MARVEX-253040 format. One line per field, with one value per residue (C-alpha): x, y, z; residue number from 1; residue in three letters. Coordinates in pm, whole numbers. Layout:
BEGIN
u = c(X, ...);
v = c(Y, ...);
w = c(Z, ...);
resi = c(NUM, ...);
resn = c(Ala, ...);
END
This chain:
BEGIN
u = c(523, 387, 354, 656, 821, 747, 817, 1187, 1276, 1184, 1334, 1633, 1743, 1625, 1855, 2126, 2075, 2118, 2415, 2586, 2574, 2640, 2954, 2994, 3009, 3218, 3479, 3472, 3532, 3162, 3229, 2908, 3067, 3333, 3190, 2951, 3191, 3452, 3150, 3062, 3452, 3468, 3824, 3870, 4073, 3783, 3560, 3721, 3690, 3295, 3245, 3351, 3151, 2843, 2925, 2965, 2611, 2469, 2662, 2559, 2160, 2166, 2355, 2105, 1791, 1891, 1816, 2093, 2246, 2142, 1916, 2160, 2387, 2179, 2075, 2429, 2456, 2203, 2308, 2648, 2471, 2265, 2547, 2706, 2397, 2417, 2773, 2678, 2357, 2584, 2842, 2604, 2463, 2813, 2876, 2507, 2452, 2120, 2049, 2049, 2015, 1709, 1981, 2199, 1858, 1704, 1946, 1878, 1555, 1580, 1838, 1624, 1354, 1569, 1677, 1301, 1209, 1537, 1428, 1073, 1121);
v = c(-649, -749, -526, -689, -630, -230, -223, -381, -234, 172, 107, -63, 266, 476, 297, 297, 661, 760, 577, 678, 1105, 1017, 856, 1114, 1331, 1127, 1123, 1481, 1550, 1762, 2015, 1852, 1505, 1589, 1790, 1503, 1229, 1391, 1494, 1139, 989, 841, 922, 1130, 838, 564, 843, 725, 346, 364, 574, 303, 25, 234, 250, -119, -198, 41, -188, -449, -407, -220, -592, -771, -596, -797, -1120, -1243, -1176, -1424, -1201, -1361, -1021, -817, -971, -960, -561, -503, -660, -552, -205, -216, -389, -28, 158, -24, 111, 463, 471, 303, 584, 847, 641, 570, 1016, 1129, 1270, 1218, 1514, 1443, 1032, 1079, 1032, 803, 589, 667, 508, 211, 207, 206, -66, -223, -240, -356, -653, -763, -709, -871, -1181, -1187, -1154);
w = c(-954, -614, -339, -129, -413, -520, -96, -162, -497, -292, 49, -149, -354, -80, 114, -117, -204, 185, 191, -123, 4, 361, 186, -40, 284, 492, 217, 144, 498, 571, 821, 996, 970, 1111, 1447, 1468, 1485, 1708, 1953, 1973, 1975, 1654, 1530, 1180, 1053, 1080, 776, 484, 625, 782, 406, 230, 449, 309, 62, 14, 131, -130, -352, -283, -206, -562, -713, -541, -715, -1076, -1125, -1194, -807, -536, -263, 17, -187, -15, 298, 348, 264, 468, 766, 770, 733, 1021, 1249, 1192, 1234, 1512, 1637, 1511, 1789, 2038, 1998, 2017, 2329, 2473, 2445, 2556, 2239, 2166, 2022, 1651, 1767, 1461, 1194, 1305, 1379, 1089, 819, 1091, 1041, 626, 651, 917, 636, 348, 560, 664, 279, 122, 378, 328, -59);
resi = c(1, 2, 3, 4, 5, 6, 7, 8, 9, 10, 11, 12, 13, 14, 15, 16, 17, 18, 19, 20, 21, 22, 23, 24, 25, 26, 27, 28, 29, 30, 31, 32, 33, 34, 35, 36, 37, 38, 39, 40, 41, 42, 43, 44, 45, 46, 47, 48, 49, 50, 51, 52, 53, 54, 55, 56, 57, 58, 59, 60, 61, 62, 63, 64, 65, 66, 67, 68, 69, 70, 71, 72, 73, 74, 75, 76, 77, 78, 79, 80, 81, 82, 83, 84, 85, 86, 87, 88, 89, 90, 91, 92, 93, 94, 95, 96, 97, 98, 99, 100, 101, 102, 103, 104, 105, 106, 107, 108, 109, 110, 111, 112, 113, 114, 115, 116, 117, 118, 119, 120, 121);
resn = c(Met, Thr, Gly, Thr, Gln, Leu, Ala, Leu, Leu, Val, Val, Thr, Leu, Leu, Thr, Ala, Ala, Leu, Asn, Val, Gly, Ile, Ala, Thr, Ala, Asp, Leu, Ala, Gly, Ala, Arg, Phe, Val, Leu, Ala, Asn, Ser, Ala, Glu, Val, Gly, Val, Pro, Arg, Ser, Trp, Leu, Pro, Trp, Leu, Ala, Ala, Leu, Lys, Leu, Ala, Gly, Ala, Ala, Gly, Leu, Leu, Leu, Ser, Leu, Phe, Asp, Ala, Ala, Pro, Arg, Leu, Leu, Gly, Ala, Ala, Ala, Ala, Cys, Gly, Leu, Val, Leu, Leu, Tyr, Leu, Gly, Ala, Leu, Thr, Phe, His, Leu, Arg, Ala, Arg, Val, Leu, Tyr, Asn, Leu, Ala, Phe, Pro, Gly, Phe, Tyr, Phe, Ala, Thr, Ala, Val, Ala, Ser, Leu, Ala, Leu, Thr, Val, Ser, Ser);
END
């Protein structure tokens, strides 16, 4: 396994795990999720849909690690997550909720890293 392949594996697993975790919090209606989404103007009714997108992204990333799955699946999943978190960052900036901008920023960074490694491998 090359260094790039190892990085792809580690970053993909990290990105998928983070997205499964936050999607679970979305679906469970965790207090911090409800407070944050209300503060930035995301309707509560959107949370199941956002969770589904996060889970779909995580599943696509994980499936792309198998040899039988096309790399294009991983790139599409990562691209979808990049767009999702770009939207989250936009909502935070638009609402001027900057104190916790690092959270969607971190998820965005892992999705960008997954996309870059998937495309480059």
